[in-house]
N, C-alpha and C positions, 0 to 999 in steps of 0.2 A: 514061093510067093512073089510075082513078077508085079511092077508097079509102072504104069506110062503117063507121065504129066504132059498137059499140051495147054494151049491158050495163053500163054504169055504174049510180049507184044511191048510197043510204045506208046504212050498213051500222056496227054498233059494231065497236069493236077487238077483234080476235080471231075475227071473222067471216072467211070468204070469198069472194071475187067472181071471176067469170070474164067476160073481154072477148072480144069477136069483133071481128073486121076482114074484112070481105068486099072483094075485091079484084079488080077487073077492068079490061081494055084489051089491048092486045098484049105479047104476051110477059112477063105479070106472072109466071107460074110461075116465070119463072128470076131475078125481081126477089130480093134481101134483103128480108124485111120487117121492121121492128123497130116497138117504143113508146116514146114518150117522154111525157113528163109535166110540166105547169106547174103550179108553186101560185101563189096569188095574190103579186105581189110577189116573183116568183121569176123566174130566167130557166129555160127549157125544158131538161128532165135528160134523160139516156140510162136508159131502163129494160132493154130488152132487144132483141136482134135475133136473128134466125134464117136461114141460107142458105137457096138456092131447093131445095135438096134436104131441108132439114131435119135433116140430120146433125150440123149444127154451129150452138151457141146463144152468148150472150154476154149478161151481164147486169152492171147497174150495182151497185157495192158496196152501196148501200143495201137493195138487193132480192133479193141472192143467198140462197141456201136457201129463201125464201118464195115466190118469182114462177118460174113456170115458162112458157115459150113454147112453141108448137106451129104445125106448120100442116098443112092438108091441101090438099093440091094439084089434086085431084079437083076442088074447088069454090073453090079459091085464097082459102082463107079462113085465117086466123092467131088464135092464142088467146092469150092471155093468163090465166095460172089464177094468181091471187093470194091466198096462205094467211096467215093470221095479222095481218092489216090491223092498221096502226097511224094513229094519227091525223095523224102527217106524211106517210102515204099521200095524203092528200087532195089531189087534184089533177084538172085536165083531163089527161085520156090522150089523146095521139094516136098513131096507127098511121101509120106511113110506107114508101115504097119505094125501093131503090135500086137502079137499073136496070142496075148493073156488077157488082151481085152480091158486093161486098166485104162482109164481115161485120165492121161497124164501129158506134163508137160516135157518129162525128162527125157532128152534127147537118148540117151543111153539105153531106154528101155524100149526103145523100136528096133526091131530085128531087121527090119527090111525097106530099102529105099529106092524111090526111081531116081531118074536121071537129072532131072529139074529142068524147071523153063525160066525163063528171063522175063522179067519186067521191069520196065525202065518207064521212070514217070518223069517226065520233064516239066519244070515250073513256067 
């Protein structure tokens, strides 16, 4: 399974940004897809996840009500719509895949990782 994230950039506080992650590989449309982020000097943290069908989602506490995760299985793409961005959202954002289809925030349960895309939010 390969994951290619894109869409990062420099925005101002309060702006919106949409990240994309193209997934490819065997049975990737049955994998849970998630987003994590890592700010400088901090541990990687869970942002959001969506199950294989796109019917169930989960969010980290710091992004609830601001971020929305979705997926399109026709082309195996997962999106992260980020609204009302804050400077503390600044991080490298990674997409990840869990082949067992668990809707989980546990980083270690995701076997596959993309290369990351940088999001910088200025105040």
